[in-house]
Each structure stands twice: as C-alpha cells, then as structure tokens.
C-alpha positions as CSV (number, residue, x, y, z in Angstrom):
1,M,59.6,28.6,30.8
2,I,57.0,28.7,33.5
3,R,55.4,25.3,34.3
4,P,51.6,25.6,34.0
5,A,49.5,25.2,37.1
6,L,46.7,23.5,35.0
7,V,46.6,21.9,31.6
8,V,43.3,20.8,30.1
9,N,43.9,18.9,26.8
10,G,41.1,17.8,24.5
11,I,38.7,17.0,27.4
12,G,35.2,15.8,26.8
13,K,32.4,14.1,28.6
14,A,29.7,11.8,27.2
15,Y,26.9,10.2,29.1
16,V,25.7,6.9,27.7
17,E,22.8,4.6,28.1
18,Y,23.7,0.9,28.0
19,G,20.2,-0.5,27.8
20,G,20.5,-2.4,31.0
21,E,22.7,-3.0,34.1
22,L,24.1,-6.2,32.8
23,R,25.5,-4.5,29.7
24,R,26.9,-1.7,31.8
25,F,28.6,-4.2,34.1
26,A,30.0,-6.1,31.1
27,S,31.5,-2.9,29.7
28,W,33.6,-2.5,32.9
29,F,35.4,-5.7,31.9
30,G,36.1,-4.7,28.3
31,V,33.2,-6.7,26.8
32,P,32.3,-4.9,23.5
33,I,28.8,-3.4,24.0
34,T,26.5,-1.6,21.6
35,L,25.3,1.5,23.3
36,E,21.6,2.5,23.4
37,S,22.6,6.2,23.1
38,Q,25.5,8.5,23.8
39,H,25.2,12.2,24.6
40,W,28.3,14.5,24.5
41,V,27.9,17.3,27.1
42,I,31.2,19.0,26.2
43,R,33.9,18.0,23.8
44,N,37.4,19.0,22.7
45,I,38.1,21.7,25.4
46,T,41.8,22.7,25.6
47,F,43.4,25.5,27.7
48,R,46.2,26.1,30.2
49,V,46.4,28.2,33.3
50,D,49.8,29.5,34.5
51,P,50.7,30.1,38.2
52,G,49.0,33.2,39.6
53,E,46.2,33.3,36.9
54,S,42.5,32.9,37.7
55,V,39.9,31.5,35.4
56,G,36.2,32.0,35.2
57,I,34.0,29.7,33.2
58,I,30.8,31.4,31.8
59,G,28.0,30.2,29.6
60,Q,24.4,29.5,29.3
61,N,22.5,27.0,31.5
62,G,23.3,23.5,30.3
63,A,26.5,24.6,28.5
64,G,28.7,22.2,30.5
65,K,30.4,24.6,32.9
66,S,29.8,22.5,36.0
67,T,30.7,19.3,34.2
68,L,34.0,20.9,33.1
69,L,34.9,22.0,36.6
70,K,34.0,18.6,38.0
71,M,36.4,17.0,35.5
72,I,39.2,19.4,36.4
73,V,38.9,18.9,40.2
74,G,38.4,15.1,39.7
75,T,34.8,14.7,40.9
76,T,34.0,13.0,37.6
77,R,36.2,11.4,34.9
78,P,36.4,12.7,31.4
79,T,35.4,10.4,28.6
80,E,38.3,11.7,26.5
81,G,41.3,13.9,27.0
82,D,43.2,14.6,30.1
83,V,43.8,17.1,32.9
84,S,47.2,17.7,34.6
85,M,47.9,20.1,37.4
86,D,50.8,21.2,39.5
87,G,49.5,22.0,43.0
88,R,45.9,22.3,44.3
89,V,42.9,23.2,42.2
90,S,39.5,24.0,43.7
91,A,36.3,24.9,42.1
92,L,33.5,26.9,43.6
93,L,30.6,25.1,42.0
94,E,27.9,26.9,44.0
95,L,27.9,30.4,45.5
96,G,28.3,30.1,49.2
97,L,29.1,26.4,49.2
98,G,31.0,25.5,52.3
99,F,30.5,28.7,54.1
100,N,29.0,28.6,57.6
101,L,26.9,31.6,58.4
102,E,27.7,31.2,62.1
103,L,31.4,31.8,61.5
104,T,33.1,35.1,60.7
105,G,34.7,35.6,57.3
106,R,38.1,34.9,58.8
107,E,36.9,31.7,60.5
108,N,35.3,30.6,57.2
109,A,38.6,31.2,55.3
110,V,40.6,29.1,57.9
111,H,37.9,26.4,57.7
112,S,37.8,26.2,53.9
113,A,41.6,26.2,53.7
114,G,41.8,23.4,56.2
115,I,39.2,21.3,54.2
116,T,41.4,21.6,51.1
117,G,44.3,20.2,53.0
118,I,46.4,23.3,53.7
119,P,48.4,22.8,56.9
120,H,47.5,25.2,59.8
121,A,51.0,26.8,59.7
122,Q,50.6,27.6,56.0
123,I,47.1,29.0,56.6
124,S,48.5,31.4,59.2
125,E,51.1,32.6,56.7
126,L,48.5,33.0,54.0
127,M,45.8,34.8,56.1
128,P,47.1,38.4,55.5
129,E,46.9,37.8,51.7
130,I,43.5,36.1,52.0
131,E,42.2,39.0,54.2
132,A,43.4,41.5,51.6
133,F,41.9,39.7,48.7
134,A,38.5,39.1,50.4
135,E,38.6,42.6,51.9
136,I,38.3,41.2,55.5
137,V,39.0,44.1,57.8
138,R,40.1,44.0,61.4
139,P,37.2,45.2,63.7
140,A,37.5,48.7,65.2
141,Y,36.3,47.2,68.5
142,P,37.8,43.6,68.7
143,N,35.9,42.8,71.9
144,L,32.7,42.8,69.9
145,F,33.8,39.6,68.4
146,E,34.8,37.8,71.6
147,R,32.7,34.8,72.6
148,D,30.3,35.5,75.5
149,A,29.3,33.2,78.3
150,D,25.5,33.6,77.9
151,A,25.4,33.8,74.1
152,R,27.3,32.0,71.3
153,R,28.9,35.2,70.1
154,V,28.4,39.0,70.0
155,C,28.1,39.9,66.3
156,C,28.4,43.1,64.4
157,R,25.8,43.4,61.6
158,D,25.5,46.5,59.4
159,G,27.8,48.4,61.8
160,A,25.6,47.9,64.9
161,A,26.4,45.5,67.6
162,S,23.7,43.0,68.5
163,R,23.4,39.7,70.3
164,C,22.9,36.7,68.1
165,S,20.4,34.2,69.4
166,D,21.8,31.4,71.5
167,R,22.2,28.6,69.0
168,G,23.1,26.0,71.5
C-alpha cells in the first residue's frame, strides 16, 4: 500500500475570546477558564493525499480555505484533529506570493525551491520537470537574457526585446 503524502484527520480551528489577557495567560498553564466566546471557523475536515496527487481548495470567501492551508503547512495550530505528512508540503496562499518580477521564471523557480529548503543539486535535477510543468521555454536568442554592463538586464516582453530601466 502507498504511504500517503498528507493525512488531515478531523481537523478544526476555533478562535476564542478569553475576556482578558490574564485569563488567556492562565489558560496556557492549564487553569480552567470560562471562555467569553468561541467561534469555529472550520471543523471535522478529513482527507488524504497520495504521492503525485495535487489538491485545490475552493469555496466562498470566509469558508476557511486559508485557515485550512495554514494548519496543513504549520503556520497555525489546529484546535482539534491532526495533520501528518511525509515529505514537504507548501501552500500558495496568495497568487504571486514570493515571485520577484525582476527575475525570470526560471530564476523565480530556483529561488522558490531554495526557500523551501530544497538543496541546489536537487533543484538542478528538478528544473527540466519544473520547466515542463510551468511551460518555461528556452529563449530562441539566449543572448537577449544575458546581463548587460549598463543595464540590469535585457528583457524580452511580448516577443520584442527592450531594455529594462536600470534598477540600481
């Protein structure tokens, strides 16, 4: 049987109001506290993802999508349930997050992989697969992408070569 890459079991998140900082502090040490209020954002979510599968979380605004992803990647802790994973899990919480517009698609891929802790040698091995998935093509005129002494880089936009402004 294939070992799952990700298992989310009965996960839920509640936000609580303690009615004061002293009560919140006391709760950290196990002192029983009566809560002012408790609001469950999501509750009882269970699923698994096998190696090679991809998952997209869709729903209306305020449905708890970002909260679920934050619990999966460990940015926030679940109130109930648990998450277990085999390998790395990343969540793209905002479109374009982490992408530098001054870098090429290839440079952004290397940068993002490095941030997630993938060693440089492994990134080099993975690049052909990343390029194929992201449809990053090799330029017809590679010298258009070489760095230039009097400008930061020569860019190719919409198929026409143009100089980018010197960005220091």
